[in-house]
Every structure is written in structure tokens, then in C-alpha cells.
PDB file with SEQRES, HELIX, SHEET and CRYST1 records, atoms N, CA, C and O in Angstrom:
SEQRES   1 A   77  MET ALA ARG ALA ALA LEU ALA HIS LEU GLY ILE PHE VAL          
SEQRES   2 A   77  TRP ASP LEU ALA ALA MET GLU ARG PHE TYR SER GLY VAL          
SEQRES   3 A   77  PHE GLY LEU VAL VAL THR ASP ARG GLY VAL GLY ALA VAL          
SEQRES   4 A   77  PHE ARG ASN ASP LEU VAL PHE MET THR GLY SER ALA ASP          
SEQRES   5 A   77  GLN HIS HIS GLN LEU VAL LEU ALA SER GLY ARG LEU PRO          
SEQRES   6 A   77  ASP ALA PRO SER THR VAL MET GLN ILE SER PHE LYS              
HELIX    1 AA1 LEU A   16  PHE A   27  1                                  12    
SHEET    1 AA1 5 VAL A  30  VAL A  36  0                                        
SHEET    2 AA1 5 ASP A  43  THR A  48 -1                                        
SHEET    3 AA1 5 LEU A  57  ALA A  60 -1                                        
SHEET    4 AA1 5 LEU A   6  PHE A  12  1                                        
SHEET    5 AA1 5 THR A  70  PHE A  76 -1                                        
CRYST1    1.000    1.000    1.000  90.00  90.00  90.00 P 1           1          
ATOM      1  N   MET A   1       8.383  62.716 -66.429  1.00  0.00           N  
ATOM      2  CA  MET A   1       9.295  63.664 -67.127  1.00  0.00           C  
ATOM      3  C   MET A   1       8.866  65.077 -66.772  1.00  0.00           C  
ATOM      4  O   MET A   1       7.679  65.391 -66.865  1.00  0.00           O  
ATOM      5  N   ALA A   2       9.782  65.933 -66.372  1.00  0.00           N  
ATOM      6  CA  ALA A   2       9.491  67.308 -66.038  1.00  0.00           C  
ATOM      7  C   ALA A   2       9.259  68.107 -67.308  1.00  0.00           C  
ATOM      8  O   ALA A   2       9.898  67.882 -68.336  1.00  0.00           O  
ATOM      9  N   ARG A   3       8.312  69.060 -67.207  1.00  0.00           N  
ATOM     10  CA  ARG A   3       7.991  69.950 -68.317  1.00  0.00           C  
ATOM     11  C   ARG A   3       8.608  71.270 -68.116  1.00  0.00           C  
ATOM     12  O   ARG A   3       8.708  71.747 -66.986  1.00  0.00           O  
ATOM     13  N   ALA A   4       9.031  71.887 -69.184  1.00  0.00           N  
ATOM     14  CA  ALA A   4       9.644  73.220 -69.083  1.00  0.00           C  
ATOM     15  C   ALA A   4       8.508  74.223 -68.755  1.00  0.00           C  
ATOM     16  O   ALA A   4       7.380  74.109 -69.235  1.00  0.00           O  
ATOM     17  N   ALA A   5       8.868  75.191 -67.924  1.00  0.00           N  
ATOM     18  CA  ALA A   5       7.899  76.287 -67.560  1.00  0.00           C  
ATOM     19  C   ALA A   5       8.611  77.626 -67.784  1.00  0.00           C  
ATOM     20  O   ALA A   5       9.801  77.757 -67.499  1.00  0.00           O  
ATOM     21  N   LEU A   6       7.919  78.557 -68.266  1.00  0.00           N  
ATOM     22  CA  LEU A   6       8.478  79.919 -68.452  1.00  0.00           C  
ATOM     23  C   LEU A   6       8.867  80.490 -67.109  1.00  0.00           C  
ATOM     24  O   LEU A   6       8.054  80.526 -66.185  1.00  0.00           O  
ATOM     25  N   ALA A   7      10.056  80.921 -66.999  1.00  0.00           N  
ATOM     26  CA  ALA A   7      10.616  81.532 -65.792  1.00  0.00           C  
ATOM     27  C   ALA A   7      10.549  83.043 -65.804  1.00  0.00           C  
ATOM     28  O   ALA A   7      10.013  83.668 -64.889  1.00  0.00           O  
ATOM     29  N   HIS A   8      11.108  83.623 -66.867  1.00  0.00           N  
ATOM     30  CA  HIS A   8      10.980  85.083 -67.022  1.00  0.00           C  
ATOM     31  C   HIS A   8      11.264  85.508 -68.433  1.00  0.00           C  
ATOM     32  O   HIS A   8      11.762  84.731 -69.247  1.00  0.00           O  
ATOM     33  N   LEU A   9      10.941  86.761 -68.720  1.00  0.00           N  
ATOM     34  CA  LEU A   9      11.052  87.285 -70.059  1.00  0.00           C  
ATOM     35  C   LEU A   9      11.677  88.701 -69.957  1.00  0.00           C  
ATOM     36  O   LEU A   9      11.347  89.470 -69.054  1.00  0.00           O  
ATOM     37  N   GLY A  10      12.564  89.016 -70.880  1.00  0.00           N  
ATOM     38  CA  GLY A  10      13.203  90.278 -70.881  1.00  0.00           C  
ATOM     39  C   GLY A  10      12.947  90.920 -72.270  1.00  0.00           C  
ATOM     40  O   GLY A  10      13.070  90.257 -73.300  1.00  0.00           O  
ATOM     41  N   ILE A  11      12.595  92.204 -72.273  1.00  0.00           N  
ATOM     42  CA  ILE A  11      12.325  92.904 -73.552  1.00  0.00           C  
ATOM     43  C   ILE A  11      13.024  94.248 -73.569  1.00  0.00           C  
ATOM     44  O   ILE A  11      13.130  94.913 -72.539  1.00  0.00           O  
ATOM     45  N   PHE A  12      13.496  94.643 -74.727  1.00  0.00           N  
ATOM     46  CA  PHE A  12      14.002  96.016 -74.908  1.00  0.00           C  
ATOM     47  C   PHE A  12      12.864  96.952 -75.180  1.00  0.00           C  
ATOM     48  O   PHE A  12      11.977  96.620 -75.966  1.00  0.00           O  
ATOM     49  N   VAL A  13      12.850  98.094 -74.569  1.00  0.00           N  
ATOM     50  CA  VAL A  13      11.818  99.103 -74.709  1.00  0.00           C  
ATOM     51  C   VAL A  13      12.419 100.434 -75.038  1.00  0.00           C  
ATOM     52  O   VAL A  13      13.599 100.652 -74.763  1.00  0.00           O  
ATOM     53  N   TRP A  14      11.645 101.359 -75.631  1.00  0.00           N  
ATOM     54  CA  TRP A  14      12.198 102.703 -75.895  1.00  0.00           C  
ATOM     55  C   TRP A  14      11.740 103.705 -74.862  1.00  0.00           C  
ATOM     56  O   TRP A  14      12.360 104.761 -74.739  1.00  0.00           O  
ATOM     57  N   ASP A  15      10.677 103.428 -74.104  1.00  0.00           N  
ATOM     58  CA  ASP A  15      10.213 104.336 -73.024  1.00  0.00           C  
ATOM     59  C   ASP A  15      10.054 103.493 -71.787  1.00  0.00           C  
ATOM     60  O   ASP A  15       8.986 102.931 -71.546  1.00  0.00           O  
ATOM     61  N   LEU A  16      11.121 103.398 -70.990  1.00  0.00           N  
ATOM     62  CA  LEU A  16      11.156 102.546 -69.799  1.00  0.00           C  
ATOM     63  C   LEU A  16      10.100 102.927 -68.813  1.00  0.00           C  
ATOM     64  O   LEU A  16       9.431 102.043 -68.279  1.00  0.00           O  
ATOM     65  N   ALA A  17       9.907 104.213 -68.535  1.00  0.00           N  
ATOM     66  CA  ALA A  17       8.931 104.621 -67.557  1.00  0.00           C  
ATOM     67  C   ALA A  17       7.484 104.293 -68.018  1.00  0.00           C  
ATOM     68  O   ALA A  17       6.665 103.856 -67.210  1.00  0.00           O  
ATOM     69  N   ALA A  18       7.192 104.495 -69.245  1.00  0.00           N  
ATOM     70  CA  ALA A  18       5.854 104.154 -69.754  1.00  0.00           C  
ATOM     71  C   ALA A  18       5.594 102.642 -69.687  1.00  0.00           C  
ATOM     72  O   ALA A  18       4.489 102.222 -69.344  1.00  0.00           O  
ATOM     73  N   MET A  19       6.575 101.847 -70.004  1.00  0.00           N  
ATOM     74  CA  MET A  19       6.352 100.371 -69.907  1.00  0.00           C  
ATOM     75  C   MET A  19       6.258  99.903 -68.476  1.00  0.00           C  
ATOM     76  O   MET A  19       5.527  98.958 -68.181  1.00  0.00           O  
ATOM     77  N   GLU A  20       6.987 100.546 -67.578  1.00  0.00           N  
ATOM     78  CA  GLU A  20       6.880 100.198 -66.140  1.00  0.00           C  
ATOM     79  C   GLU A  20       5.435 100.494 -65.647  1.00  0.00           C  
ATOM     80  O   GLU A  20       4.834  99.685 -64.941  1.00  0.00           O  
ATOM     81  N   ARG A  21       4.896 101.680 -66.040  1.00  0.00           N  
ATOM     82  CA  ARG A  21       3.541 102.055 -65.698  1.00  0.00           C  
ATOM     83  C   ARG A  21       2.519 101.033 -66.288  1.00  0.00           C  
ATOM     84  O   ARG A  21       1.566 100.622 -65.625  1.00  0.00           O  
ATOM     85  N   PHE A  22       2.771 100.648 -67.569  1.00  0.00           N  
ATOM     86  CA  PHE A  22       1.846  99.739 -68.242  1.00  0.00           C  
ATOM     87  C   PHE A  22       1.786  98.411 -67.531  1.00  0.00           C  
ATOM     88  O   PHE A  22       0.696  97.935 -67.210  1.00  0.00           O  
ATOM     89  N   TYR A  23       2.930  97.796 -67.273  1.00  0.00           N  
ATOM     90  CA  TYR A  23       2.918  96.439 -66.667  1.00  0.00           C  
ATOM     91  C   TYR A  23       2.483  96.509 -65.199  1.00  0.00           C  
ATOM     92  O   TYR A  23       1.949  95.532 -64.674  1.00  0.00           O  
ATOM     93  N   SER A  24       2.704  97.649 -64.528  1.00  0.00           N  
ATOM     94  CA  SER A  24       2.210  97.811 -63.160  1.00  0.00           C  
ATOM     95  C   SER A  24       0.674  97.938 -63.162  1.00  0.00           C  
ATOM     96  O   SER A  24      -0.041  97.263 -62.421  1.00  0.00           O  
ATOM     97  N   GLY A  25       0.222  98.828 -64.024  1.00  0.00           N  
ATOM     98  CA  GLY A  25      -1.164  99.168 -64.070  1.00  0.00           C  
ATOM     99  C   GLY A  25      -2.071  98.068 -64.631  1.00  0.00           C  
ATOM    100  O   GLY A  25      -3.131  97.799 -64.066  1.00  0.00           O  
ATOM    101  N   VAL A  26      -1.664  97.423 -65.747  1.00  0.00           N  
ATOM    102  CA  VAL A  26      -2.512  96.438 -66.380  1.00  0.00           C  
ATOM    103  C   VAL A  26      -2.362  95.097 -65.766  1.00  0.00           C  
ATOM    104  O   VAL A  26      -3.369  94.416 -65.576  1.00  0.00           O  
ATOM    105  N   PHE A  27      -1.120  94.639 -65.423  1.00  0.00           N  
ATOM    106  CA  PHE A  27      -0.896  93.304 -64.893  1.00  0.00           C  
ATOM    107  C   PHE A  27      -0.643  93.256 -63.417  1.00  0.00           C  
ATOM    108  O   PHE A  27      -0.548  92.168 -62.849  1.00  0.00           O  
ATOM    109  N   GLY A  28      -0.528  94.414 -62.758  1.00  0.00           N  
ATOM    110  CA  GLY A  28      -0.338  94.427 -61.331  1.00  0.00           C  
ATOM    111  C   GLY A  28       1.092  93.992 -60.901  1.00  0.00           C  
ATOM    112  O   GLY A  28       1.315  93.616 -59.751  1.00  0.00           O  
ATOM    113  N   LEU A  29       2.043  94.052 -61.848  1.00  0.00           N  
ATOM    114  CA  LEU A  29       3.401  93.717 -61.463  1.00  0.00           C  
ATOM    115  C   LEU A  29       4.051  94.778 -60.624  1.00  0.00           C  
ATOM    116  O   LEU A  29       3.741  95.957 -60.797  1.00  0.00           O  
ATOM    117  N   VAL A  30       4.940  94.422 -59.721  1.00  0.00           N  
ATOM    118  CA  VAL A  30       5.630  95.373 -58.856  1.00  0.00           C  
ATOM    119  C   VAL A  30       7.135  95.396 -59.197  1.00  0.00           C  
ATOM    120  O   VAL A  30       7.694  94.376 -59.599  1.00  0.00           O  
ATOM    121  N   VAL A  31       7.745  96.492 -59.046  1.00  0.00           N  
ATOM    122  CA  VAL A  31       9.184  96.634 -59.264  1.00  0.00           C  
ATOM    123  C   VAL A  31       9.899  96.058 -58.049  1.00  0.00           C  
ATOM    124  O   VAL A  31       9.602  96.412 -56.909  1.00  0.00           O  
ATOM    125  N   THR A  32      10.853  95.159 -58.315  1.00  0.00           N  
ATOM    126  CA  THR A  32      11.619  94.508 -57.286  1.00  0.00           C  
ATOM    127  C   THR A  32      13.073  94.984 -57.249  1.00  0.00           C  
ATOM    128  O   THR A  32      13.769  94.814 -56.248  1.00  0.00           O  
ATOM    129  N   ASP A  33      13.524  95.590 -58.373  1.00  0.00           N  
ATOM    130  CA  ASP A  33      14.919  95.990 -58.456  1.00  0.00           C  
ATOM    131  C   ASP A  33      15.090  96.883 -59.681  1.00  0.00           C  
ATOM    132  O   ASP A  33      14.252  96.885 -60.582  1.00  0.00           O  
ATOM    133  N   ARG A  34      16.164  97.624 -59.702  1.00  0.00           N  
ATOM    134  CA  ARG A  34      16.570  98.451 -60.856  1.00  0.00           C  
ATOM    135  C   ARG A  34      18.103  98.435 -60.928  1.00  0.00           C  
ATOM    136  O   ARG A  34      18.798  98.137 -59.956  1.00  0.00           O  
ATOM    137  N   GLY A  35      18.587  98.766 -62.110  1.00  0.00           N  
ATOM    138  CA  GLY A  35      20.035  98.844 -62.185  1.00  0.00           C  
ATOM    139  C   GLY A  35      20.467  99.066 -63.608  1.00  0.00           C  
ATOM    140  O   GLY A  35      19.666  99.425 -64.471  1.00  0.00           O  
ATOM    141  N   VAL A  36      21.730  98.852 -63.840  1.00  0.00           N  
ATOM    142  CA  VAL A  36      22.337  98.983 -65.161  1.00  0.00           C  
ATOM    143  C   VAL A  36      23.006  97.653 -65.490  1.00  0.00           C  
ATOM    144  O   VAL A  36      23.738  97.113 -64.661  1.00  0.00           O  
ATOM    145  N   GLY A  37      22.776  97.131 -66.652  1.00  0.00           N  
ATOM    146  CA  GLY A  37      23.297  95.821 -67.067  1.00  0.00           C  
ATOM    147  C   GLY A  37      24.843  95.802 -66.927  1.00  0.00           C  
ATOM    148  O   GLY A  37      25.528  96.801 -67.146  1.00  0.00           O  
ATOM    149  N   ALA A  38      25.334  94.635 -66.559  1.00  0.00           N  
ATOM    150  CA  ALA A  38      26.820  94.472 -66.397  1.00  0.00           C  
ATOM    151  C   ALA A  38      27.470  94.250 -67.790  1.00  0.00           C  
ATOM    152  O   ALA A  38      28.542  94.783 -68.077  1.00  0.00           O  
ATOM    153  N   VAL A  39      26.779  93.436 -68.657  1.00  0.00           N  
ATOM    154  CA  VAL A  39      27.313  93.159 -69.972  1.00  0.00           C  
ATOM    155  C   VAL A  39      26.978  94.260 -70.996  1.00  0.00           C  
ATOM    156  O   VAL A  39      27.841  94.774 -71.708  1.00  0.00           O  
ATOM    157  N   PHE A  40      25.701  94.583 -71.027  1.00  0.00           N  
ATOM    158  CA  PHE A  40      25.264  95.707 -71.860  1.00  0.00           C  
ATOM    159  C   PHE A  40      24.813  96.806 -70.883  1.00  0.00           C  
ATOM    160  O   PHE A  40      24.105  96.502 -69.923  1.00  0.00           O  
ATOM    161  N   ARG A  41      25.179  98.001 -71.084  1.00  0.00           N  
ATOM    162  CA  ARG A  41      24.999  99.116 -70.094  1.00  0.00           C  
ATOM    163  C   ARG A  41      23.626  99.788 -70.193  1.00  0.00           C  
ATOM    164  O   ARG A  41      23.514 101.004 -70.043  1.00  0.00           O  
ATOM    165  N   ASN A  42      22.591  98.994 -70.445  1.00  0.00           N  
ATOM    166  CA  ASN A  42      21.240  99.567 -70.508  1.00  0.00           C  
ATOM    167  C   ASN A  42      20.626  99.628 -69.096  1.00  0.00           C  
ATOM    168  O   ASN A  42      20.962  98.822 -68.228  1.00  0.00           O  
ATOM    169  N   ASP A  43      19.703 100.616 -68.880  1.00  0.00           N  
ATOM    170  CA  ASP A  43      18.955 100.631 -67.682  1.00  0.00           C  
ATOM    171  C   ASP A  43      17.988  99.480 -67.622  1.00  0.00           C  
ATOM    172  O   ASP A  43      17.390  99.133 -68.641  1.00  0.00           O  
ATOM    173  N   LEU A  44      17.807  98.864 -66.446  1.00  0.00           N  
ATOM    174  CA  LEU A  44      16.963  97.684 -66.290  1.00  0.00           C  
ATOM    175  C   LEU A  44      15.984  97.928 -65.151  1.00  0.00           C  
ATOM    176  O   LEU A  44      16.315  98.513 -64.120  1.00  0.00           O  
ATOM    177  N   VAL A  45      14.757  97.449 -65.385  1.00  0.00           N  
ATOM    178  CA  VAL A  45      13.721  97.425 -64.333  1.00  0.00           C  
ATOM    179  C   VAL A  45      13.254  95.982 -64.235  1.00  0.00           C  
ATOM    180  O   VAL A  45      12.842  95.388 -65.232  1.00  0.00           O  
ATOM    181  N   PHE A  46      13.321  95.410 -63.015  1.00  0.00           N  
ATOM    182  CA  PHE A  46      12.916  94.035 -62.774  1.00  0.00           C  
ATOM    183  C   PHE A  46      11.570  94.083 -62.079  1.00  0.00           C  
ATOM    184  O   PHE A  46      11.384  94.802 -61.097  1.00  0.00           O  
ATOM    185  N   MET A  47      10.604  93.281 -62.622  1.00  0.00           N  
ATOM    186  CA  MET A  47       9.226  93.289 -62.093  1.00  0.00           C  
ATOM    187  C   MET A  47       8.763  91.879 -61.895  1.00  0.00           C  
ATOM    188  O   MET A  47       9.207  90.946 -62.564  1.00  0.00           O  
ATOM    189  N   THR A  48       7.814  91.743 -60.910  1.00  0.00           N  
ATOM    190  CA  THR A  48       7.235  90.415 -60.664  1.00  0.00           C  
ATOM    191  C   THR A  48       5.801  90.563 -60.214  1.00  0.00           C  
ATOM    192  O   THR A  48       5.372  91.629 -59.773  1.00  0.00           O  
ATOM    193  N   GLY A  49       5.078  89.482 -60.334  1.00  0.00           N  
ATOM    194  CA  GLY A  49       3.725  89.386 -59.834  1.00  0.00           C  
ATOM    195  C   GLY A  49       3.634  88.325 -58.764  1.00  0.00           C  
ATOM    196  O   GLY A  49       2.556  88.026 -58.250  1.00  0.00           O  
ATOM    197  N   SER A  50       4.815  87.742 -58.425  1.00  0.00           N  
ATOM    198  CA  SER A  50       4.872  86.649 -57.475  1.00  0.00           C  
ATOM    199  C   SER A  50       5.860  86.959 -56.355  1.00  0.00           C  
ATOM    200  O   SER A  50       7.018  87.274 -56.630  1.00  0.00           O  
ATOM    201  N   ALA A  51       5.434  86.876 -55.125  1.00  0.00           N  
ATOM    202  CA  ALA A  51       6.295  87.172 -53.993  1.00  0.00           C  
ATOM    203  C   ALA A  51       7.513  86.295 -53.864  1.00  0.00           C  
ATOM    204  O   ALA A  51       8.497  86.697 -53.242  1.00  0.00           O  
ATOM    205  N   ASP A  52       7.474  85.096 -54.439  1.00  0.00           N  
ATOM    206  CA  ASP A  52       8.599  84.174 -54.326  1.00  0.00           C  
ATOM    207  C   ASP A  52       9.559  84.254 -55.536  1.00  0.00           C  
ATOM    208  O   ASP A  52      10.470  83.433 -55.639  1.00  0.00           O  
ATOM    209  N   GLN A  53       9.371  85.218 -56.443  1.00  0.00           N  
ATOM    210  CA  GLN A  53      10.314  85.338 -57.568  1.00  0.00           C  
ATOM    211  C   GLN A  53      10.828  86.790 -57.645  1.00  0.00           C  
ATOM    212  O   GLN A  53      10.058  87.749 -57.634  1.00  0.00           O  
ATOM    213  N   HIS A  54      12.137  86.900 -57.722  1.00  0.00           N  
ATOM    214  CA  HIS A  54      12.729  88.241 -57.786  1.00  0.00           C  
ATOM    215  C   HIS A  54      12.221  89.017 -59.000  1.00  0.00           C  
ATOM    216  O   HIS A  54      11.896  90.200 -58.897  1.00  0.00           O  
ATOM    217  N   HIS A  55      12.158  88.353 -60.131  1.00  0.00           N  
ATOM    218  CA  HIS A  55      11.539  88.961 -61.361  1.00  0.00           C  
ATOM    219  C   HIS A  55      10.994  87.945 -62.286  1.00  0.00           C  
ATOM    220  O   HIS A  55      11.495  86.825 -62.389  1.00  0.00           O  
ATOM    221  N   GLN A  56       9.954  88.347 -62.963  1.00  0.00           N  
ATOM    222  CA  GLN A  56       9.358  87.552 -64.027  1.00  0.00           C  
ATOM    223  C   GLN A  56       9.488  88.311 -65.353  1.00  0.00           C  
ATOM    224  O   GLN A  56       9.420  87.730 -66.436  1.00  0.00           O  
ATOM    225  N   LEU A  57       9.673  89.590 -65.231  1.00  0.00           N  
ATOM    226  CA  LEU A  57       9.842  90.490 -66.422  1.00  0.00           C  
ATOM    227  C   LEU A  57      10.978  91.391 -66.201  1.00  0.00           C  
ATOM    228  O   LEU A  57      11.110  91.945 -65.110  1.00  0.00           O  
ATOM    229  N   VAL A  58      11.843  91.584 -67.203  1.00  0.00           N  
ATOM    230  CA  VAL A  58      12.872  92.542 -67.154  1.00  0.00           C  
ATOM    231  C   VAL A  58      12.666  93.532 -68.328  1.00  0.00           C  
ATOM    232  O   VAL A  58      12.596  93.106 -69.480  1.00  0.00           O  
ATOM    233  N   LEU A  59      12.574  94.808 -68.050  1.00  0.00           N  
ATOM    234  CA  LEU A  59      12.461  95.849 -69.055  1.00  0.00           C  
ATOM    235  C   LEU A  59      13.878  96.441 -69.194  1.00  0.00           C  
ATOM    236  O   LEU A  59      14.517  96.784 -68.200  1.00  0.00           O  
ATOM    237  N   ALA A  60      14.344  96.550 -70.425  1.00  0.00           N  
ATOM    238  CA  ALA A  60      15.663  97.088 -70.715  1.00  0.00           C  
ATOM    239  C   ALA A  60      15.557  98.251 -71.663  1.00  0.00           C  
ATOM    240  O   ALA A  60      14.888  98.163 -72.692  1.00  0.00           O  
ATOM    241  N   SER A  61      16.219  99.350 -71.323  1.00  0.00           N  
ATOM    242  CA  SER A  61      16.234 100.528 -72.252  1.00  0.00           C  
ATOM    243  C   SER A  61      17.085 100.111 -73.451  1.00  0.00           C  
ATOM    244  O   SER A  61      17.761  99.082 -73.436  1.00  0.00           O  
ATOM    245  N   GLY A  62      17.028 100.929 -74.468  1.00  0.00           N  
ATOM    246  CA  GLY A  62      17.930 100.716 -75.587  1.00  0.00           C  
ATOM    247  C   GLY A  62      17.242 100.460 -76.914  1.00  0.00           C  
ATOM    248  O   GLY A  62      17.904 100.470 -77.951  1.00  0.00           O  
ATOM    249  N   ARG A  63      15.935 100.230 -76.919  1.00  0.00           N  
ATOM    250  CA  ARG A  63      15.269  99.994 -78.172  1.00  0.00           C  
ATOM    251  C   ARG A  63      14.975 101.358 -78.868  1.00  0.00           C  
ATOM    252  O   ARG A  63      14.400 102.271 -78.274  1.00  0.00           O  
ATOM    253  N   LEU A  64      15.373 101.441 -80.072  1.00  0.00           N  
ATOM    254  CA  LEU A  64      15.122 102.670 -80.857  1.00  0.00           C  
ATOM    255  C   LEU A  64      13.649 102.824 -81.159  1.00  0.00           C  
ATOM    256  O   LEU A  64      12.983 101.808 -81.357  1.00  0.00           O  
ATOM    257  N   PRO A  65      13.063 104.082 -81.213  1.00  0.00           N  
ATOM    258  CA  PRO A  65      11.679 104.250 -81.447  1.00  0.00           C  
ATOM    259  C   PRO A  65      11.151 103.596 -82.742  1.00  0.00           C  
ATOM    260  O   PRO A  65       9.996 103.172 -82.792  1.00  0.00           O  
ATOM    261  N   ASP A  66      11.965 103.518 -83.746  1.00  0.00           N  
ATOM    262  CA  ASP A  66      11.467 102.933 -85.013  1.00  0.00           C  
ATOM    263  C   ASP A  66      11.861 101.441 -85.171  1.00  0.00           C  
ATOM    264  O   ASP A  66      11.645 100.840 -86.223  1.00  0.00           O  
ATOM    265  N   ALA A  67      12.436 100.873 -84.110  1.00  0.00           N  
ATOM    266  CA  ALA A  67      12.879  99.447 -84.187  1.00  0.00           C  
ATOM    267  C   ALA A  67      11.681  98.524 -83.908  1.00  0.00           C  
ATOM    268  O   ALA A  67      10.806  98.871 -83.115  1.00  0.00           O  
ATOM    269  N   PRO A  68      11.641  97.356 -84.555  1.00  0.00           N  
ATOM    270  CA  PRO A  68      10.545  96.386 -84.237  1.00  0.00           C  
ATOM    271  C   PRO A  68      10.735  95.870 -82.784  1.00  0.00           C  
ATOM    272  O   PRO A  68      11.807  96.020 -82.198  1.00  0.00           O  
ATOM    273  N   SER A  69       9.687  95.272 -82.235  1.00  0.00           N  
ATOM    274  CA  SER A  69       9.743  94.729 -80.919  1.00  0.00           C  
ATOM    275  C   SER A  69      10.873  93.748 -80.779  1.00  0.00           C  
ATOM    276  O   SER A  69      11.070  92.925 -81.673  1.00  0.00           O  
ATOM    277  N   THR A  70      11.616  93.792 -79.715  1.00  0.00           N  
ATOM    278  CA  THR A  70      12.820  92.952 -79.576  1.00  0.00           C  
ATOM    279  C   THR A  70      12.764  92.244 -78.215  1.00  0.00           C  
ATOM    280  O   THR A  70      12.724  92.884 -77.164  1.00  0.00           O  
ATOM    281  N   VAL A  71      12.761  90.939 -78.265  1.00  0.00           N  
ATOM    282  CA  VAL A  71      12.881  90.149 -77.071  1.00  0.00           C  
ATOM    283  C   VAL A  71      14.373  90.060 -76.666  1.00  0.00           C  
ATOM    284  O   VAL A  71      15.228  89.711 -77.480  1.00  0.00           O  
ATOM    285  N   MET A  72      14.652  90.379 -75.419  1.00  0.00           N  
ATOM    286  CA  MET A  72      16.016  90.355 -74.944  1.00  0.00           C  
ATOM    287  C   MET A  72      16.376  88.964 -74.463  1.00  0.00           C  
ATOM    288  O   MET A  72      17.472  88.468 -74.724  1.00  0.00           O  
ATOM    289  N   GLN A  73      15.424  88.324 -73.742  1.00  0.00           N  
ATOM    290  CA  GLN A  73      15.695  87.038 -73.122  1.00  0.00           C  
ATOM    291  C   GLN A  73      14.388  86.383 -72.772  1.00  0.00           C  
ATOM    292  O   GLN A  73      13.433  87.026 -72.336  1.00  0.00           O  
ATOM    293  N   ILE A  74      14.371  85.018 -72.985  1.00  0.00           N  
ATOM    294  CA  ILE A  74      13.288  84.176 -72.535  1.00  0.00           C  
ATOM    295  C   ILE A  74      13.926  83.057 -71.785  1.00  0.00           C  
ATOM    296  O   ILE A  74      14.780  82.364 -72.337  1.00  0.00           O  
ATOM    297  N   SER A  75      13.553  82.846 -70.554  1.00  0.00           N  
ATOM    298  CA  SER A  75      14.176  81.748 -69.734  1.00  0.00           C  
ATOM    299  C   SER A  75      13.119  80.774 -69.284  1.00  0.00           C  
ATOM    300  O   SER A  75      12.001  81.150 -68.929  1.00  0.00           O  
ATOM    301  N   PHE A  76      13.500  79.504 -69.306  1.00  0.00           N  
ATOM    302  CA  PHE A  76      12.625  78.428 -68.876  1.00  0.00           C  
ATOM    303  C   PHE A  76      13.277  77.704 -67.725  1.00  0.00           C  
ATOM    304  O   PHE A  76      14.503  77.695 -67.607  1.00  0.00           O  
ATOM    305  N   LYS A  77      12.482  77.105 -66.886  1.00  0.00           N  
ATOM    306  CA  LYS A  77      13.060  76.245 -65.829  1.00  0.00           C  
ATOM    307  C   LYS A  77      12.394  74.916 -65.893  1.00  0.00           C  
ATOM    308  O   LYS A  77      12.712  74.026 -65.104  1.00  0.00           O  
TER     309      LYS A  77                                                      
END                                                                             
């Protein structure tokens, strides 16, 4: 029987540039893509630590500074 494995995670952030620097500096993730969401019009930064995956983490703008941490998406394969 196959086991589920985490594929990627998306989170809403209030300072996109700071979070990009954090995940690059602390975890060594690299930016693979950027854009604006098709369904929700937030700025997106796609990051990965694996050369064979387009992204493992998606950072999305739109979190208000006083809002609690918000997971946008968790995907398993």
C-alpha cells in the first residue's frame, strides 16, 4: 500500500520579500517562479529545495499583519 507524502505547502504571508529571504537563507530554498494567482489575485512566489520539483513551498501575499498564521494549501501525493 502506498503512503501519502507531503508534496507542497502554501502559506499566506504579510511581508512576501521578508519570507522569501527567510526561506532562502534558513532552508536554502530557491525561487523557481513568480506570478499572480489566477483565482485569487495575490502575488505568489514558488520555491523549492529539490531540482526535480517546480515548487515545494508557495508564498502568497494577502495576510493582514494582525491575522493569525494561515495555511493556503497542503498537498500530498
